C-alpha positions in Angstrom: 17.3 -59.9 -6.1 16.2 -56.3 -5.9 12.6 -57.2 -6.6 12.5 -59.9 -3.9 14.1 -57.5 -1.4 11.4 -54.8 -2.3 8.7 -57.5 -1.8 10.1 -58.4 1.6 10.2 -54.8 2.7 6.7 -54.1 1.6 5.4 -57.4 3.2 7.1 -56.6 6.6 5.7 -53.1 6.6 2.2 -54.3 5.9 2.5 -57.0 8.5 3.6 -54.4 11.1 0.3 -52.4 10.8 -2.3 -55.0 9.7 -4.4 -56.2 12.7 -4.1 -59.9 11.7 -5.3 -61.2 15.0 -8.8 -60.0 14.2 -9.0 -62.4 11.3 -7.1 -65.6 12.1 -6.5 -68.1 9.3 -7.1 -65.3 6.8 -4.7 -64.7 3.9 -4.3 -61.1 2.6 -2.7 -60.8 -0.8 -1.6 -57.4 -2.2 -0.6 -57.4 -5.8 1.3 -54.3 -7.0 1.9 -53.9 -10.8 4.8 -51.6 -11.7 3.7 -49.8 -14.9 6.7 -47.4 -15.0 9.6 -46.5 -12.7 10.2 -42.8 -12.7 12.1 -43.0 -9.4 11.2 -43.5 -5.7 9.7 -46.9 -6.6 9.7 -48.5 -3.2 8.0 -45.4 -1.7 5.4 -45.5 -4.4 4.8 -49.3 -3.8 4.4 -48.7 -0.1 1.9 -46.0 -0.7 0.0 -48.1 -3.2 -0.1 -51.1 -0.8 -1.4 -48.9 2.0 -4.2 -47.5 -0.2 -5.0 -51.0 -1.4 -5.4 -52.2 2.2 -7.6 -49.3 3.0 -9.7 -49.8 -0.1 -10.2 -53.5 0.8 -11.3 -52.5 4.3 -8.4 -54.4 6.0 -8.2 -53.3 9.7 -4.9 -51.6 10.5 -3.6 -50.0 13.7 -2.4 -47.0 11.5 -1.9 -46.0 7.9 1.6 -45.9 6.6 3.5 -44.2 3.8 6.8 -44.4 2.0 9.1 -41.5 1.5 12.4 -41.6 -0.4 15.2 -39.1 0.1 18.4 -38.8 -1.9 21.6 -37.0 -1.0 23.6 -35.7 -3.9 27.4 -35.2 -4.0 27.3 -31.8 -2.3 25.0 -33.0 0.5 21.8 -31.5 -0.9 18.7 -33.4 0.2 16.1 -34.3 -2.4 12.7 -35.6 -1.6 10.9 -37.9 -4.0 13.9 -38.1 -6.4 13.5 -39.1 -10.0 15.3 -42.2 -11.3 18.1 -40.1 -12.8 18.5 -38.2 -9.5 18.7 -41.6 -7.6 21.3 -42.9 -10.0 23.5 -39.8 -9.5 23.0 -39.5 -5.8 25.7 -40.7 -3.4 23.0 -42.0 -1.0 19.3 -43.0 -1.3 17.2 -43.6 1.8 13.6 -44.8 1.9 11.5 -44.8 5.0 8.1 -46.2 5.9 6.3 -44.1 8.6 3.0 -44.6 10.4 0.2 -42.0 10.4 -0.3 -41.9 14.2 3.1 -40.9 15.6 5.1 -40.6 12.4 7.2 -43.5 13.8 9.6 -45.3 11.7 8.3 -48.7 10.5 11.0 -49.6 8.0 14.1 -48.1 6.4 16.4 -49.1 3.6 19.4 -47.3 2.4 22.0 -47.4 -0.3 25.2 -45.4 -0.4 27.3 -43.5 2.0 25.9 -40.9 4.5 26.7 -39.6 8.0 24.6 -40.1 11.1 23.6 -36.4 10.9 22.5 -36.8 7.3 20.4 -39.9 8.3 18.7 -37.8 11.0 18.2 -34.9 8.5 16.6 -37.3 6.0 14.4 -38.9 8.6 13.1 -35.5 9.8 12.5 -34.4 6.2 10.6 -37.7 5.5 8.5 -37.3 8.6 7.6 -33.7 7.5 6.8 -35.0 4.0 4.6 -37.8 5.3 2.1 -35.2 6.4 1.6 -34.3 2.8 1.2 -38.0 1.8 -1.4 -38.6 4.6 -3.3 -35.4 3.5 -3.3 -36.8 0.0 -4.7 -40.1 1.3 -7.4 -38.3 3.2 -8.4 -36.2 0.2 -8.4 -39.2 -2.1 -10.6 -41.2 0.2 -13.0 -38.3 0.7 -13.4 -37.9 -3.0 -13.9 -41.6 -3.5 -16.5 -42.1 -0.8 -18.3 -38.8 -1.1 -19.4 -39.8 -4.7 -21.0 -43.1 -3.6 
């Protein structure tokens, strides 16, 4: 059930940014193989899916990234939590954000949190997305500067 839910979230996020109208009657398949789960699995899968689409040259209106936040029992916010931290957290929130306006494309949550904590996590995720997009840029520059 969790795996099917994760697949649906990834698919919906990809469909929100891929410019499918440019290639009607074309099927795009993204295969993600989980080798290990050290935490923040959905965010990692979203980031891998985005990079796979970029590498394949699929036209998109924006790049996207996934960021996971966890709130522990005393309200401390953790970005990119480990599996242990996720298990011990009272709430885990994962966001998919676009690269153009840092707009929210998708969110999924587990646990209890207040509206203020949700806004705090979203703001932290938007700030963290800058680092993810910088990593994308640097990775692509390294890959294509060698060829």
